[in-house]
C-alpha positions in Angstrom: 0.0 0.0 0.0 2.7 2.5 1.0 4.8 1.4 -2.0 1.8 2.0 -4.3 1.2 5.4 -2.8 4.9 6.4 -3.2 4.9 5.2 -6.8 1.8 7.3 -7.5 3.4 10.4 -5.8 6.5 9.8 -7.9 4.6 9.5 -11.2 2.5 12.5 -10.3 5.6 14.6 -9.6 7.2 13.4 -12.8 4.1 14.3 -14.8 4.0 17.8 -13.2 7.7 18.2 -13.9 7.2 17.1 -17.6 4.3 19.5 -17.9 6.3 22.3 -16.4 9.2 21.5 -18.7 6.9 21.5 -21.7 5.4 24.8 -20.7 8.9 26.2 -20.3 9.8 25.1 -23.8 6.5 26.3 -25.2 7.0 29.7 -23.5 10.5 29.9 -24.8 9.5 29.2 -28.4 6.5 31.6 -28.0 8.9 34.3 -26.9 11.0 33.7 -30.0 7.9 34.4 -32.1 7.2 37.7 -30.4 7.9 40.7 -32.7 6.3 43.4 -34.9 3.2 42.2 -36.7 3.8 41.7 -40.4 3.0 44.7 -42.5 -0.3 44.5 -44.4 0.5 44.3 -48.2 -0.9 47.0 -50.5 -0.8 46.6 -54.2 -0.1 46.0 -57.0 0.9 49.5 -58.0 -0.6 50.7 -61.3 0.3 53.7 -63.4 -2.0 56.0 -65.5 -1.6 59.3 -67.2 -3.9 61.9 -65.6 -3.7 65.6 -66.2 0.0 66.7 -65.8 0.9 63.5 -64.1 1.6 59.8 -64.5 0.0 58.7 -61.3 1.0 55.7 -59.2 -2.0 54.2 -57.4 -3.5 51.1 -55.9 -6.9 49.9 -57.3 -8.4 47.3 -55.0 -11.8 45.6 -54.7 -14.5 44.8 -57.2 -14.4 46.9 -60.4 -18.1 47.5 -60.2 -18.2 48.5 -56.5 -18.9 52.0 -55.2 -15.7 53.9 -55.5 -13.7 55.3 -52.6 -10.7 57.5 -53.2 -8.3 57.9 -50.3 -5.8 60.7 -50.2 -2.7 60.9 -48.0 -0.9 63.9 -46.6 2.6 65.0 -45.6 4.9 63.3 -44.6 2.9 60.1 -45.3 1.9 58.1 -48.3 -0.5 55.4 -49.6 0.5 53.0 -46.9 -1.4 55.0 -44.3 -4.3 53.2 -45.8 -2.8 49.7 -45.9 -5.2 48.4 -43.1 -8.2 50.5 -44.3 -8.3 49.1 -47.8 -9.1 45.5 -46.9 -11.8 46.6 -44.5 -13.5 48.5 -47.3 -13.0 45.9 -50.1 -14.5 43.3 -47.8 -17.7 45.4 -47.9 -17.7 45.5 -51.7 -16.0 48.9 -52.3 -13.6 49.7 -55.0 -10.8 51.5 -53.3 -8.3 53.7 -55.1 -5.3 55.1 -53.3 -3.0 57.4 -55.3 0.4 58.8 -54.5 0.1 62.6 -54.6 2.4 64.6 -56.8 5.9 64.4 -55.4 5.5 61.0 -53.8 6.2 57.4 -54.7 6.0 56.5 -58.4 3.9 59.5 -59.4 5.8 61.6 -61.9 5.2 64.8 -64.0 4.8 64.1 -67.7 6.6 67.3 -68.7 10.0 68.2 -67.2 9.0 71.9 -67.6 5.8 71.8 -65.6 6.0 73.9 -62.5 6.4 71.8 -59.3 3.3 73.4 -57.7 2.1 72.4 -54.3 -0.8 74.8 -53.9 -4.1 73.3 -52.6 -6.3 73.4 -55.7 -3.6 71.7 -57.8 -3.9 68.6 -55.6 -7.7 68.6 -55.9 -7.4 69.1 -59.7 -5.1 66.0 -59.7 -7.8 64.0 -58.1 -10.4 65.1 -60.6 -8.0 64.3 -63.5 -7.5 60.8 -62.0 -11.2 60.2 -61.8 -11.6 61.3 -65.4 -8.7 59.0 -66.5 -10.3 56.1 -64.7 -13.8 56.9 -66.0 -15.1 57.4 -62.4 -18.2 59.6 -62.3 -18.6 59.8 -58.6 -16.7 58.8 -55.5 -16.5 59.0 -51.7 -13.3 61.0 -50.9 -11.5 60.4 -47.7 -8.3 62.0 -46.4 -6.1 63.4 -43.7 -3.7 66.3 -43.7 -3.1 67.4 -47.3 -5.6 64.6 -48.3 -8.3 66.0 -46.0 -7.8 69.4 -47.7 -8.1 67.7 -51.1 -11.4 66.0 -50.0 -12.8 69.3 -48.8 -11.8 71.1 -52.0 -13.2 68.4 -54.2 -16.5 68.7 -52.4 -16.4 72.5 -52.8 -15.4 72.8 -56.5 -16.9 69.6 -58.0 -19.7 68.5 -55.6 -21.4 66.6 -58.5 -18.4 64.3 -58.5 -18.4 63.6 -54.8 -20.8 61.3 -53.0 -19.5 62.2 -49.6 -16.3 62.9 -47.7 -14.4 61.9 -44.6 -12.1 64.6 -43.5 -9.7 64.4 -40.6 -9.4 67.7 -38.8 -12.4 69.0 -40.7 -12.4 72.1 -42.9 -8.8 72.7 -43.9 -9.2 75.1 -46.8 -6.4 77.6 -46.9 -7.3 81.3 -47.1 -4.1 83.1 -48.0 -5.2 86.5 -46.6 -6.2 84.9 -43.3 -2.9 83.1 -43.2 -1.1 86.4 -43.0 -2.4 87.0 -39.6 -0.3 85.7 -36.6 -1.4 83.0 -34.2 -0.8 82.9 -30.5 2.8 81.9 -29.6 2.0 78.3 -28.6 0.1 77.8 -31.9 2.9 79.3 -33.9 5.4 76.9 -32.2 3.5 74.0 -33.7 4.1 75.3 -37.2 7.8 75.7 -36.8 8.6 73.7 -39.9 6.7 76.1 -42.2 9.1 78.9 -41.2 12.1 76.6 -41.6 10.8 75.7 -45.1 10.5 79.4 -45.9 14.3 79.7 -45.9 16.9 78.4 -48.3 18.6 76.7 -45.3 15.3 74.9 -44.7 15.0 73.8 -48.3 18.6 72.4 -48.3 18.1 70.9 -44.8 14.9 69.1 -45.8 16.5 67.8 -49.0 19.5 66.4 -47.1 17.6 65.1 -44.1 14.1 64.3 -45.4 14.3 60.7 -43.9 15.0 61.8 -40.3 13.0 65.0 -40.6 9.8 63.2 -41.5 10.3 60.5 -38.9 10.5 63.4 -36.3 7.2 64.8 -37.7 5.6 61.4 -37.3 6.7 61.3 -33.6 5.6 64.8 -32.9 2.2 64.5 -34.7 1.4 61.1 -33.1 3.3 60.9 -29.8 1.2 57.8 -28.6 1.7 55.8 -31.8 4.3 53.2 -31.3 5.2 52.6 -34.9 8.2 50.3 -35.8 11.1 51.0 -38.1 9.6 48.7 -40.9 6.4 50.7 -40.9 8.2 54.0 -41.3 10.8 52.8 -43.8 8.0 51.5 -46.1 6.6 55.0 -46.3 10.0 56.8 -46.3 10.7 55.3 -49.7 8.0 57.5 -51.2 10.0 60.6 -50.2 12.8 59.7 -52.7 10.6 60.9 -55.5 12.6 63.5 -57.5 9.9 66.1 -57.1 9.2 65.6 -53.5 11.3 68.4 -52.0 10.1 70.9 -54.5 6.5 70.1 -53.9 6.7 70.2 -50.2 8.7 73.5 -50.1 6.3 75.1 -52.6 3.3 74.0 -50.6 4.3 75.6 -47.4 5.8 78.7 -49.0 2.6 79.2 -51.0 0.5 79.0 -47.8 2.5 81.9 -46.4 2.2 83.9 -49.7 6.0 83.5 -50.2 5.6 81.7 -53.5 3.0 82.2 -56.3 0.5 79.7 -57.5 -0.2 79.1 -61.2 -2.7 81.2 -63.2 -4.9 78.2 -64.2 -5.9 77.7 -60.5 -6.6 81.4 -59.8 -10.4 81.0 -60.3 -10.5 78.0 -57.9 -8.5 79.9 -55.3 -10.8 82.9 -55.5 -13.8 80.6 -54.9 -12.1 78.9 -52.0 -11.1 82.3 -50.4 -14.8 83.1 -49.9 -15.0 80.2 -47.4 -17.9 78.4 -49.0 -19.8 75.7 -47.2 -19.5 72.0 -48.0 -22.9 70.7 -49.0 -22.2 67.0 -49.7 -22.6 64.4 -46.9 -19.6 64.6 -44.6 -18.0 63.0 -41.5 -15.2 64.9 -39.8 -12.8 63.4 -37.3 -11.0 65.1 -34.5 -8.0 63.5 -32.8 -5.4 64.4 -30.1 -3.5 66.3 -32.9 -6.3 68.8 -33.1 -5.9 70.1 -29.6 -8.5 72.7 -28.7 -10.3 72.1 -32.0 -10.9 68.4 -31.3 -14.6 68.9 -30.8 -15.1 70.3 -34.3 -17.1 73.3 -33.2 -14.7 75.7 -34.9 -15.7 74.5 -38.4 -19.1 72.7 -37.9 -21.0 75.5 -39.6 -19.0 74.9 -42.8 -20.8 71.7 -43.3 -24.4 72.3 -44.4 -25.3 68.8 -45.7 -25.9 65.7 -43.6 -23.0 65.9 -41.2 -21.4 64.2 -38.2 -18.3 64.8 -36.2 -16.4 62.1 -34.4 -13.6 62.3 -31.8 -10.8 59.7 -31.4 -9.0 60.0 -28.1 -5.5 58.7 -27.9 -5.0 58.9 -31.7 -2.5 61.3 -33.4 -2.5 62.9 -36.8 -2.2 59.7 -39.0 -5.8 58.6 -38.2 -6.2 55.9 -40.9 -3.0 54.1 -39.9 -3.5 54.6 -36.2 -7.2 53.8 -36.1 -8.0 52.0 -39.4 -11.3 50.5 -38.1 -12.7 53.8 -37.1 -11.6 55.5 -40.4 -13.1 52.7 -42.5 -16.3 52.8 -40.5 -16.6 56.5 -41.2 -16.3 55.8 -45.0 -19.0 53.2 -44.7 -21.3 55.4 -42.6 -21.0 58.5 -44.8 -22.0 56.3 -47.7 -25.3 55.6 -45.9 -26.1 59.3 -45.3 
């Protein structure tokens, strides 16, 4: 009896020891697998002539699905939408994500074309892309420069826009208003605009664009723990031969330090009146927006069916930091 009990105790202890050893090995191998999640693929990249550009873009989802065009900003690129695209295509949308002028594989068709970064030029590029792809109407979504592009598309060509999702709301630049100074703390946030206004800034951005833009990512999204692979994938888009010229012109134009092009003058005069956006719209505020996060500063600029959403703990790159929320906004504005 005692011998049997002892044997049982021994076997039980052995079994526990084996289980413990197996768990240790399992834990060890599990720890070896820990690391950054694989990057969501986005592609293939297509090219098409549209207006003054040969545009590099992704075209995903069913060809006959309702069209969504997603526009990135600075210093970002199409991969801000890598996790948004599959969420939308799974719902039957055709999703087009172009590199803006000065990014990725997008190139000017004529070497003599002015490398213009003014706001209406980007919107005109989007219209030209829709024409080239025979798209009559689309939902336009964007953040940063892309949000401004979505706003301007809705203002200048509302018949081509089914609805918009705009991060940070109404971002249309008024050159006269931009001549007025902001409070010191607000001015501090735009330090790079003044840097870009100088020749030192142009040269500095050209030489250091990789590290410069990584710094902007960190400042604009301090709670976003992106890894090196995520940044490097986008940083490749900054090697575009026109990138520096477009970025520098964009910020100098905003401060009235560089002229626009005459063909956009009528558009800019219209935009300078501060017209209201009449198409269905959802705006998104995030931590990046500070005191304007609640959207009250621009709510009156949206006179169609409208909703404002707030994402706490999210920085400037909303579609990459909160892809589910951004994709849901696209789906919801389609139902307005």
